[in-house]
PyMOL Python script that loads the backbone (N, CA, C, O; Angstrom):
from pymol import cmd

cmd.read_pdbstr("""\
ATOM      1  N   UNK A   1      -0.460  -9.144  27.035  1.00  0.00           N
ATOM      2  CA  UNK A   1      -0.705  -7.622  26.592  1.00  0.00           C
ATOM      3  C   UNK A   1      -1.166  -6.966  27.664  1.00  0.00           C
ATOM      4  O   UNK A   1      -2.074  -7.545  28.261  1.00  0.00           O
ATOM      5  N   UNK A   2      -0.779  -5.826  28.133  1.00  0.00           N
ATOM      6  CA  UNK A   2      -1.331  -4.844  28.824  1.00  0.00           C
ATOM      7  C   UNK A   2      -2.415  -4.279  28.407  1.00  0.00           C
ATOM      8  O   UNK A   2      -2.694  -4.179  27.212  1.00  0.00           O
ATOM      9  N   UNK A   3      -3.226  -3.798  29.474  1.00  0.00           N
ATOM     10  CA  UNK A   3      -4.484  -3.199  28.996  1.00  0.00           C
ATOM     11  C   UNK A   3      -4.320  -1.695  28.074  1.00  0.00           C
ATOM     12  O   UNK A   3      -5.196  -1.344  27.283  1.00  0.00           O
ATOM     13  N   UNK A   4      -3.081  -0.904  28.314  1.00  0.00           N
ATOM     14  CA  UNK A   4      -3.000  -0.109  27.428  1.00  0.00           C
ATOM     15  C   UNK A   4      -2.839  -0.246  26.092  1.00  0.00           C
ATOM     16  O   UNK A   4      -3.141   0.630  25.282  1.00  0.00           O
ATOM     17  N   UNK A   5      -2.316  -1.447  25.781  1.00  0.00           N
ATOM     18  CA  UNK A   5      -2.254  -2.215  24.291  1.00  0.00           C
ATOM     19  C   UNK A   5      -3.493  -2.374  23.986  1.00  0.00           C
ATOM     20  O   UNK A   5      -3.969  -1.610  23.146  1.00  0.00           O
ATOM     21  N   UNK A   6      -4.312  -3.385  24.576  1.00  0.00           N
ATOM     22  CA  UNK A   6      -5.389  -3.811  24.210  1.00  0.00           C
ATOM     23  C   UNK A   6      -6.518  -2.950  23.885  1.00  0.00           C
ATOM     24  O   UNK A   6      -7.492  -3.254  23.196  1.00  0.00           O
ATOM     25  N   UNK A   7      -6.227  -1.612  24.576  1.00  0.00           N
ATOM     26  CA  UNK A   7      -7.381  -0.582  24.134  1.00  0.00           C
ATOM     27  C   UNK A   7      -6.809   0.524  23.215  1.00  0.00           C
ATOM     28  O   UNK A   7      -7.579   1.427  22.890  1.00  0.00           O
ATOM     29  N   UNK A   8      -5.513   0.542  22.757  1.00  0.00           N
ATOM     30  CA  UNK A   8      -5.176   1.529  22.019  1.00  0.00           C
ATOM     31  C   UNK A   8      -5.509   1.776  20.734  1.00  0.00           C
ATOM     32  O   UNK A   8      -5.471   2.901  20.238  1.00  0.00           O
ATOM     33  N   UNK A   9      -5.886   0.634  20.071  1.00  0.00           N
ATOM     34  CA  UNK A   9      -6.543   0.612  18.807  1.00  0.00           C
ATOM     35  C   UNK A   9      -7.866   0.929  18.710  1.00  0.00           C
ATOM     36  O   UNK A   9      -8.604   0.981  19.693  1.00  0.00           O
ATOM     37  N   UNK A  10      -8.281   1.187  17.380  1.00  0.00           N
ATOM     38  CA  UNK A  10      -9.635   1.717  17.242  1.00  0.00           C
ATOM     39  C   UNK A  10     -10.195   0.666  16.151  1.00  0.00           C
ATOM     40  O   UNK A  10      -9.820   0.546  14.984  1.00  0.00           O
ATOM     41  N   UNK A  11     -11.157  -0.037  16.811  1.00  0.00           N
ATOM     42  CA  UNK A  11     -11.552  -1.211  15.942  1.00  0.00           C
ATOM     43  C   UNK A  11     -12.989  -0.782  15.232  1.00  0.00           C
ATOM     44  O   UNK A  11     -14.093  -0.958  15.749  1.00  0.00           O
ATOM     45  N   UNK A  12     -12.782  -0.289  14.167  1.00  0.00           N
ATOM     46  CA  UNK A  12     -14.100   0.221  13.127  1.00  0.00           C
ATOM     47  C   UNK A  12     -15.071  -0.928  12.856  1.00  0.00           C
ATOM     48  O   UNK A  12     -16.289  -0.749  12.878  1.00  0.00           O
ATOM     49  N   UNK A  13     -14.476  -2.175  12.588  1.00  0.00           N
ATOM     50  CA  UNK A  13     -15.481  -3.361  12.314  1.00  0.00           C
ATOM     51  C   UNK A  13     -16.023  -4.295  13.685  1.00  0.00           C
ATOM     52  O   UNK A  13     -16.099  -5.524  13.700  1.00  0.00           O
ATOM     53  N   UNK A  14     -16.288  -3.593  14.543  1.00  0.00           N
ATOM     54  CA  UNK A  14     -16.505  -4.550  15.645  1.00  0.00           C
ATOM     55  C   UNK A  14     -17.656  -5.300  15.490  1.00  0.00           C
ATOM     56  O   UNK A  14     -18.567  -4.767  14.856  1.00  0.00           O
ATOM     57  N   UNK A  15     -17.833  -6.479  15.952  1.00  0.00           N
ATOM     58  CA  UNK A  15     -18.886  -7.452  15.641  1.00  0.00           C
ATOM     59  C   UNK A  15     -19.912  -6.876  16.411  1.00  0.00           C
ATOM     60  O   UNK A  15     -19.669  -6.504  17.560  1.00  0.00           O
ATOM     61  N   UNK A  16     -21.180  -6.741  15.848  1.00  0.00           N
ATOM     62  CA  UNK A  16     -22.308  -5.878  16.210  1.00  0.00           C
ATOM     63  C   UNK A  16     -22.993  -6.981  17.906  1.00  0.00           C
ATOM     64  O   UNK A  16     -24.006  -6.714  18.554  1.00  0.00           O
ATOM     65  N   UNK A  17     -22.280  -7.825  18.094  1.00  0.00           N
ATOM     66  CA  UNK A  17     -22.698  -8.717  19.058  1.00  0.00           C
ATOM     67  C   UNK A  17     -22.035  -8.666  20.373  1.00  0.00           C
ATOM     68  O   UNK A  17     -22.486  -9.140  21.416  1.00  0.00           O
ATOM     69  N   UNK A  18     -20.664  -7.900  20.181  1.00  0.00           N
ATOM     70  CA  UNK A  18     -19.759  -7.480  21.288  1.00  0.00           C
ATOM     71  C   UNK A  18     -20.476  -6.480  22.263  1.00  0.00           C
ATOM     72  O   UNK A  18     -20.942  -5.435  21.811  1.00  0.00           O
ATOM     73  N   UNK A  19     -20.573  -6.802  23.654  1.00  0.00           N
ATOM     74  CA  UNK A  19     -20.744  -5.944  24.548  1.00  0.00           C
ATOM     75  C   UNK A  19     -20.034  -5.730  25.468  1.00  0.00           C
ATOM     76  O   UNK A  19     -19.164  -6.544  25.782  1.00  0.00           O
ATOM     77  N   UNK A  20     -20.282  -4.224  26.341  1.00  0.00           N
ATOM     78  CA  UNK A  20     -19.333  -3.925  27.362  1.00  0.00           C
ATOM     79  C   UNK A  20     -20.093  -3.331  28.248  1.00  0.00           C
ATOM     80  O   UNK A  20     -21.219  -3.059  27.831  1.00  0.00           O
ATOM     81  N   UNK A  21     -19.854  -3.033  29.350  1.00  0.00           N
ATOM     82  CA  UNK A  21     -20.477  -2.398  30.495  1.00  0.00           C
ATOM     83  C   UNK A  21     -20.725  -0.903  30.083  1.00  0.00           C
ATOM     84  O   UNK A  21     -21.905  -0.558  30.139  1.00  0.00           O
ATOM     85  N   UNK A  22     -19.787   0.073  29.666  1.00  0.00           N
ATOM     86  CA  UNK A  22     -19.691   1.309  29.451  1.00  0.00           C
ATOM     87  C   UNK A  22     -20.746   1.549  28.281  1.00  0.00           C
ATOM     88  O   UNK A  22     -21.475   2.539  28.344  1.00  0.00           O
ATOM     89  N   UNK A  23     -20.823   0.810  27.399  1.00  0.00           N
ATOM     90  CA  UNK A  23     -22.139   1.006  26.176  1.00  0.00           C
ATOM     91  C   UNK A  23     -23.312   1.107  26.888  1.00  0.00           C
ATOM     92  O   UNK A  23     -24.246   1.438  26.158  1.00  0.00           O
ATOM     93  N   UNK A  24     -23.560   0.973  27.839  1.00  0.00           N
ATOM     94  CA  UNK A  24     -24.734   1.382  28.310  1.00  0.00           C
ATOM     95  C   UNK A  24     -24.919   2.902  29.172  1.00  0.00           C
ATOM     96  O   UNK A  24     -25.941   3.548  29.406  1.00  0.00           O
ATOM     97  N   UNK A  25     -24.004   3.069  29.397  1.00  0.00           N
ATOM     98  CA  UNK A  25     -23.864   4.650  29.997  1.00  0.00           C
ATOM     99  C   UNK A  25     -24.579   5.847  29.306  1.00  0.00           C
ATOM    100  O   UNK A  25     -24.234   6.101  28.152  1.00  0.00           O
ATOM    101  N   UNK A  26     -25.419   6.511  29.819  1.00  0.00           N
ATOM    102  CA  UNK A  26     -25.954   7.680  28.978  1.00  0.00           C
ATOM    103  C   UNK A  26     -25.141   8.882  28.970  1.00  0.00           C
ATOM    104  O   UNK A  26     -25.242   9.774  29.814  1.00  0.00           O
ATOM    105  N   UNK A  27     -24.156   8.880  27.782  1.00  0.00           N
ATOM    106  CA  UNK A  27     -23.529   9.708  27.320  1.00  0.00           C
ATOM    107  C   UNK A  27     -23.880  10.010  25.837  1.00  0.00           C
ATOM    108  O   UNK A  27     -24.788   9.485  25.192  1.00  0.00           O
ATOM    109  N   UNK A  28     -22.846  11.111  25.342  1.00  0.00           N
ATOM    110  CA  UNK A  28     -23.484  11.490  24.105  1.00  0.00           C
ATOM    111  C   UNK A  28     -22.958  10.395  23.108  1.00  0.00           C
ATOM    112  O   UNK A  28     -22.135   9.706  23.711  1.00  0.00           O
ATOM    113  N   UNK A  29     -23.094  10.042  22.027  1.00  0.00           N
ATOM    114  CA  UNK A  29     -22.748   8.992  21.408  1.00  0.00           C
ATOM    115  C   UNK A  29     -21.774   9.558  20.463  1.00  0.00           C
ATOM    116  O   UNK A  29     -21.816  10.656  19.908  1.00  0.00           O
ATOM    117  N   UNK A  30     -20.595   8.320  20.341  1.00  0.00           N
ATOM    118  CA  UNK A  30     -19.417   8.777  19.643  1.00  0.00           C
ATOM    119  C   UNK A  30     -19.380   7.601  18.760  1.00  0.00           C
ATOM    120  O   UNK A  30     -19.974   6.550  19.000  1.00  0.00           O
ATOM    121  N   UNK A  31     -18.473   7.890  17.476  1.00  0.00           N
ATOM    122  CA  UNK A  31     -18.403   6.673  16.555  1.00  0.00           C
ATOM    123  C   UNK A  31     -16.852   6.783  16.249  1.00  0.00           C
ATOM    124  O   UNK A  31     -16.400   7.865  15.873  1.00  0.00           O
ATOM    125  N   UNK A  32     -16.121   5.799  16.388  1.00  0.00           N
ATOM    126  CA  UNK A  32     -16.561   4.645  17.156  1.00  0.00           C
ATOM    127  C   UNK A  32     -16.658   4.791  18.685  1.00  0.00           C
ATOM    128  O   UNK A  32     -16.178   5.839  19.116  1.00  0.00           O
ATOM    129  N   UNK A  33     -17.143   4.009  19.519  1.00  0.00           N
ATOM    130  CA  UNK A  33     -17.272   4.231  20.770  1.00  0.00           C
ATOM    131  C   UNK A  33     -15.981   4.174  21.455  1.00  0.00           C
ATOM    132  O   UNK A  33     -15.126   3.411  21.007  1.00  0.00           O
ATOM    133  N   UNK A  34     -15.678   5.051  22.721  1.00  0.00           N
ATOM    134  CA  UNK A  34     -14.719   5.012  23.183  1.00  0.00           C
ATOM    135  C   UNK A  34     -14.408   3.683  24.021  1.00  0.00           C
ATOM    136  O   UNK A  34     -15.272   3.207  24.757  1.00  0.00           O
ATOM    137  N   UNK A  35     -13.306   3.177  23.901  1.00  0.00           N
ATOM    138  CA  UNK A  35     -12.975   1.707  24.435  1.00  0.00           C
ATOM    139  C   UNK A  35     -13.027   1.914  26.020  1.00  0.00           C
ATOM    140  O   UNK A  35     -12.640   2.891  26.661  1.00  0.00           O
ATOM    141  N   UNK A  36     -13.594   0.765  26.461  1.00  0.00           N
ATOM    142  CA  UNK A  36     -13.962   0.699  27.933  1.00  0.00           C
ATOM    143  C   UNK A  36     -12.520   0.274  28.595  1.00  0.00           C
ATOM    144  O   UNK A  36     -11.639  -0.337  27.991  1.00  0.00           O
ATOM    145  N   UNK A  37     -12.472   0.621  29.650  1.00  0.00           N
ATOM    146  CA  UNK A  37     -10.915   0.668  30.556  1.00  0.00           C
ATOM    147  C   UNK A  37     -11.161  -0.510  31.538  1.00  0.00           C
ATOM    148  O   UNK A  37     -10.252  -0.823  32.307  1.00  0.00           O
ATOM    149  N   UNK A  38     -12.443  -1.237  31.554  1.00  0.00           N
ATOM    150  CA  UNK A  38     -12.416  -2.121  32.788  1.00  0.00           C
ATOM    151  C   UNK A  38     -11.851  -3.560  32.180  1.00  0.00           C
ATOM    152  O   UNK A  38     -11.111  -4.234  32.896  1.00  0.00           O
ATOM    153  N   UNK A  39     -12.219  -4.036  30.806  1.00  0.00           N
ATOM    154  CA  UNK A  39     -11.730  -5.223  30.155  1.00  0.00           C
ATOM    155  C   UNK A  39     -12.572  -6.181  30.090  1.00  0.00           C
ATOM    156  O   UNK A  39     -12.229  -7.257  29.598  1.00  0.00           O
ATOM    157  N   UNK A  40     -14.053  -5.941  30.655  1.00  0.00           N
ATOM    158  CA  UNK A  40     -15.182  -6.863  30.693  1.00  0.00           C
ATOM    159  C   UNK A  40     -16.059  -6.478  29.531  1.00  0.00           C
ATOM    160  O   UNK A  40     -16.644  -5.429  29.261  1.00  0.00           O
ATOM    161  N   UNK A  41     -15.964  -7.755  28.865  1.00  0.00           N
ATOM    162  CA  UNK A  41     -16.656  -7.919  27.568  1.00  0.00           C
ATOM    163  C   UNK A  41     -17.430  -9.103  27.622  1.00  0.00           C
ATOM    164  O   UNK A  41     -17.107  -9.950  28.455  1.00  0.00           O
ATOM    165  N   UNK A  42     -18.651  -9.361  26.680  1.00  0.00           N
ATOM    166  CA  UNK A  42     -19.286 -10.413  26.673  1.00  0.00           C
ATOM    167  C   UNK A  42     -20.053 -10.593  25.453  1.00  0.00           C
ATOM    168  O   UNK A  42     -20.468  -9.547  24.954  1.00  0.00           O
ATOM    169  N   UNK A  43     -20.362 -11.778  24.804  1.00  0.00           N
ATOM    170  CA  UNK A  43     -21.160 -11.750  23.451  1.00  0.00           C
ATOM    171  C   UNK A  43     -22.315 -11.949  23.846  1.00  0.00           C
ATOM    172  O   UNK A  43     -22.612 -12.636  24.823  1.00  0.00           O
ATOM    173  N   UNK A  44     -23.430 -11.095  22.784  1.00  0.00           N
ATOM    174  CA  UNK A  44     -24.757 -11.210  23.302  1.00  0.00           C
ATOM    175  C   UNK A  44     -25.241 -12.617  22.899  1.00  0.00           C
ATOM    176  O   UNK A  44     -26.289 -12.965  23.444  1.00  0.00           O
ATOM    177  N   UNK A  45     -24.806 -13.286  22.246  1.00  0.00           N
ATOM    178  CA  UNK A  45     -25.181 -14.831  21.917  1.00  0.00           C
ATOM    179  C   UNK A  45     -24.968 -15.651  22.957  1.00  0.00           C
ATOM    180  O   UNK A  45     -25.874 -16.451  23.194  1.00  0.00           O
ATOM    181  N   UNK A  46     -23.904 -15.671  23.721  1.00  0.00           N
ATOM    182  CA  UNK A  46     -23.379 -16.749  24.789  1.00  0.00           C
ATOM    183  C   UNK A  46     -23.662 -16.115  26.134  1.00  0.00           C
ATOM    184  O   UNK A  46     -23.665 -16.804  27.155  1.00  0.00           O
ATOM    185  N   UNK A  47     -23.918 -14.717  26.155  1.00  0.00           N
ATOM    186  CA  UNK A  47     -23.911 -13.995  27.384  1.00  0.00           C
ATOM    187  C   UNK A  47     -22.654 -14.272  28.311  1.00  0.00           C
ATOM    188  O   UNK A  47     -22.710 -13.981  29.506  1.00  0.00           O
ATOM    189  N   UNK A  48     -21.621 -14.786  27.798  1.00  0.00           N
ATOM    190  CA  UNK A  48     -20.165 -15.042  28.748  1.00  0.00           C
ATOM    191  C   UNK A  48     -19.118 -14.362  27.815  1.00  0.00           C
ATOM    192  O   UNK A  48     -19.308 -13.924  26.680  1.00  0.00           O
ATOM    193  N   UNK A  49     -17.812 -14.373  28.648  1.00  0.00           N
ATOM    194  CA  UNK A  49     -16.451 -13.966  27.831  1.00  0.00           C
ATOM    195  C   UNK A  49     -16.142 -14.562  26.784  1.00  0.00           C
ATOM    196  O   UNK A  49     -15.270 -14.109  26.042  1.00  0.00           O
ATOM    197  N   UNK A  50     -16.773 -15.652  26.531  1.00  0.00           N
ATOM    198  CA  UNK A  50     -16.388 -16.666  25.554  1.00  0.00           C
ATOM    199  C   UNK A  50     -17.385 -16.491  24.193  1.00  0.00           C
ATOM    200  O   UNK A  50     -18.557 -16.182  24.404  1.00  0.00           O
ATOM    201  N   UNK A  51     -17.046 -16.636  23.165  1.00  0.00           N
ATOM    202  CA  UNK A  51     -17.912 -16.360  21.906  1.00  0.00           C
ATOM    203  C   UNK A  51     -18.572 -17.752  21.439  1.00  0.00           C
ATOM    204  O   UNK A  51     -18.144 -18.733  22.047  1.00  0.00           O
ATOM    205  N   UNK A  52     -19.282 -17.926  20.723  1.00  0.00           N
ATOM    206  CA  UNK A  52     -19.997 -19.322  20.112  1.00  0.00           C
ATOM    207  C   UNK A  52     -18.703 -20.143  19.538  1.00  0.00           C
ATOM    208  O   UNK A  52     -18.753 -21.371  19.621  1.00  0.00           O
ATOM    209  N   UNK A  53     -17.711 -19.617  19.042  1.00  0.00           N
ATOM    210  CA  UNK A  53     -16.509 -20.250  18.778  1.00  0.00           C
ATOM    211  C   UNK A  53     -15.454 -20.798  19.755  1.00  0.00           C
ATOM    212  O   UNK A  53     -14.487 -21.463  19.381  1.00  0.00           O
ATOM    213  N   UNK A  54     -15.691 -20.494  20.936  1.00  0.00           N
ATOM    214  CA  UNK A  54     -15.031 -20.866  22.141  1.00  0.00           C
ATOM    215  C   UNK A  54     -13.842 -20.002  22.309  1.00  0.00           C
ATOM    216  O   UNK A  54     -12.911 -20.494  22.946  1.00  0.00           O
ATOM    217  N   UNK A  55     -13.707 -18.778  21.840  1.00  0.00           N
ATOM    218  CA  UNK A  55     -12.446 -18.096  21.744  1.00  0.00           C
ATOM    219  C   UNK A  55     -12.813 -16.852  22.842  1.00  0.00           C
ATOM    220  O   UNK A  55     -14.008 -16.656  23.066  1.00  0.00           O
ATOM    221  N   UNK A  56     -12.021 -16.192  23.381  1.00  0.00           N
ATOM    222  CA  UNK A  56     -12.197 -14.873  24.179  1.00  0.00           C
ATOM    223  C   UNK A  56     -12.940 -13.627  23.396  1.00  0.00           C
ATOM    224  O   UNK A  56     -12.631 -13.232  22.271  1.00  0.00           O
ATOM    225  N   UNK A  57     -13.832 -13.170  24.110  1.00  0.00           N
ATOM    226  CA  UNK A  57     -14.474 -12.142  23.459  1.00  0.00           C
ATOM    227  C   UNK A  57     -13.725 -10.758  23.818  1.00  0.00           C
ATOM    228  O   UNK A  57     -13.530 -10.624  25.026  1.00  0.00           O
ATOM    229  N   UNK A  58     -13.339  -9.868  23.128  1.00  0.00           N
ATOM    230  CA  UNK A  58     -12.732  -8.830  23.187  1.00  0.00           C
ATOM    231  C   UNK A  58     -12.431  -7.908  21.986  1.00  0.00           C
ATOM    232  O   UNK A  58     -12.248  -8.492  20.918  1.00  0.00           O
ATOM    233  N   UNK A  59     -12.346  -6.490  21.988  1.00  0.00           N
ATOM    234  CA  UNK A  59     -12.231  -6.062  20.507  1.00  0.00           C
ATOM    235  C   UNK A  59     -11.263  -6.502  19.595  1.00  0.00           C
ATOM    236  O   UNK A  59     -11.516  -6.698  18.407  1.00  0.00           O
ATOM    237  N   UNK A  60     -10.172  -6.662  20.105  1.00  0.00           N
ATOM    238  CA  UNK A  60      -8.980  -7.155  19.437  1.00  0.00           C
ATOM    239  C   UNK A  60      -9.587  -8.341  18.404  1.00  0.00           C
ATOM    240  O   UNK A  60      -9.528  -8.276  17.176  1.00  0.00           O
ATOM    241  N   UNK A  61     -10.105  -9.291  19.079  1.00  0.00           N
ATOM    242  CA  UNK A  61     -10.745 -10.791  18.489  1.00  0.00           C
ATOM    243  C   UNK A  61     -11.932 -10.447  17.848  1.00  0.00           C
ATOM    244  O   UNK A  61     -11.987 -10.653  16.636  1.00  0.00           O
ATOM    245  N   UNK A  62     -12.670 -10.076  18.284  1.00  0.00           N
ATOM    246  CA  UNK A  62     -14.117  -9.625  17.462  1.00  0.00           C
ATOM    247  C   UNK A  62     -14.125  -8.529  16.651  1.00  0.00           C
ATOM    248  O   UNK A  62     -15.241  -8.024  16.533  1.00  0.00           O
ATOM    249  N   UNK A  63     -13.114  -7.924  15.968  1.00  0.00           N
ATOM    250  CA  UNK A  63     -12.903  -7.019  14.911  1.00  0.00           C
ATOM    251  C   UNK A  63     -12.659  -7.606  13.553  1.00  0.00           C
ATOM    252  O   UNK A  63     -12.474  -6.813  12.631  1.00  0.00           O
ATOM    253  N   UNK A  64     -12.633  -9.016  13.288  1.00  0.00           N
ATOM    254  CA  UNK A  64     -12.418  -9.245  12.110  1.00  0.00           C
ATOM    255  C   UNK A  64     -13.306 -10.421  11.522  1.00  0.00           C
ATOM    256  O   UNK A  64     -13.431 -11.444  12.195  1.00  0.00           O
ATOM    257  N   UNK A  65     -13.989 -10.296  10.158  1.00  0.00           N
ATOM    258  CA  UNK A  65     -14.683 -11.037   9.733  1.00  0.00           C
ATOM    259  C   UNK A  65     -14.307 -12.213   9.369  1.00  0.00           C
ATOM    260  O   UNK A  65     -15.060 -12.891   8.671  1.00  0.00           O
ATOM    261  N   UNK A  66     -12.901 -12.749   9.824  1.00  0.00           N
ATOM    262  CA  UNK A  66     -12.047 -14.069   9.882  1.00  0.00           C
ATOM    263  C   UNK A  66     -12.675 -14.923  10.880  1.00  0.00           C
ATOM    264  O   UNK A  66     -12.879 -16.121  10.684  1.00  0.00           O
ATOM    265  N   UNK A  67     -12.973 -14.319  11.926  1.00  0.00           N
ATOM    266  CA  UNK A  67     -13.140 -14.984  13.110  1.00  0.00           C
ATOM    267  C   UNK A  67     -14.546 -15.816  12.590  1.00  0.00           C
ATOM    268  O   UNK A  67     -15.300 -15.338  11.744  1.00  0.00           O
ATOM    269  N   UNK A  68     -14.740 -16.989  13.168  1.00  0.00           N
ATOM    270  CA  UNK A  68     -15.890 -18.129  12.757  1.00  0.00           C
ATOM    271  C   UNK A  68     -17.305 -17.627  13.165  1.00  0.00           C
ATOM    272  O   UNK A  68     -18.317 -18.029  12.590  1.00  0.00           O
ATOM    273  N   UNK A  69     -17.323 -16.838  14.060  1.00  0.00           N
ATOM    274  CA  UNK A  69     -18.698 -16.667  14.620  1.00  0.00           C
ATOM    275  C   UNK A  69     -18.970 -14.958  14.486  1.00  0.00           C
ATOM    276  O   UNK A  69     -19.796 -14.325  15.143  1.00  0.00           O
ATOM    277  N   UNK A  70     -18.148 -14.476  13.573  1.00  0.00           N
ATOM    278  CA  UNK A  70     -18.388 -12.790  13.364  1.00  0.00           C
ATOM    279  C   UNK A  70     -19.731 -12.470  12.573  1.00  0.00           C
ATOM    280  O   UNK A  70     -20.066 -12.931  11.481  1.00  0.00           O
ATOM    281  N   UNK A  71     -20.551 -11.406  13.528  1.00  0.00           N
ATOM    282  CA  UNK A  71     -21.937 -11.213  13.033  1.00  0.00           C
ATOM    283  C   UNK A  71     -22.966 -12.043  12.978  1.00  0.00           C
ATOM    284  O   UNK A  71     -24.087 -11.551  12.844  1.00  0.00           O
ATOM    285  N   UNK A  72     -22.844 -13.167  13.050  1.00  0.00           N
ATOM    286  CA  UNK A  72     -23.865 -14.324  13.002  1.00  0.00           C
ATOM    287  C   UNK A  72     -24.243 -15.000  14.165  1.00  0.00           C
ATOM    288  O   UNK A  72     -25.421 -15.292  14.366  1.00  0.00           O
ATOM    289  N   UNK A  73     -22.955 -15.392  15.292  1.00  0.00           N
ATOM    290  CA  UNK A  73     -23.190 -16.103  16.333  1.00  0.00           C
ATOM    291  C   UNK A  73     -23.400 -17.630  16.063  1.00  0.00           C
ATOM    292  O   UNK A  73     -23.762 -18.452  16.905  1.00  0.00           O
ATOM    293  N   UNK A  74     -23.063 -17.914  14.524  1.00  0.00           N
ATOM    294  CA  UNK A  74     -22.906 -19.390  14.080  1.00  0.00           C
ATOM    295  C   UNK A  74     -21.549 -19.629  13.877  1.00  0.00           C
ATOM    296  O   UNK A  74     -20.904 -18.760  13.289  1.00  0.00           O
ATOM    297  N   UNK A  75     -20.853 -20.907  14.351  1.00  0.00           N
ATOM    298  CA  UNK A  75     -19.792 -20.882  13.911  1.00  0.00           C
ATOM    299  C   UNK A  75     -19.757 -21.474  12.265  1.00  0.00           C
ATOM    300  O   UNK A  75     -20.428 -22.415  11.844  1.00  0.00           O
ATOM    301  N   UNK A  76     -18.868 -20.718  11.550  1.00  0.00           N
ATOM    302  CA  UNK A  76     -18.620 -21.237  10.375  1.00  0.00           C
ATOM    303  C   UNK A  76     -17.983 -22.587   9.929  1.00  0.00           C
ATOM    304  O   UNK A  76     -17.858 -22.845   8.732  1.00  0.00           O
TER     305      UNK A  76
END
""", "prot")
cmd.dss("prot")
cmd.show_as("cartoon", "prot")
cmd.util.cbc("prot")
cmd.orient("prot")
């Protein structure tokens, strides 16, 4: 998947523990936040690009309550 496709979606249900560099910029807040264009995401629990369940951390995969660690940091 190319970056344009990865960031074309608006993800309203992002896991609250998903982090990305541009969320720390001092800009006027928007809901939802504009997607970053650098592709670097990390999990607040693991502090890496992999979530507690071992899967890649990015908006597409962190926007579903069906993910085992969604919202809790614990693998169900």
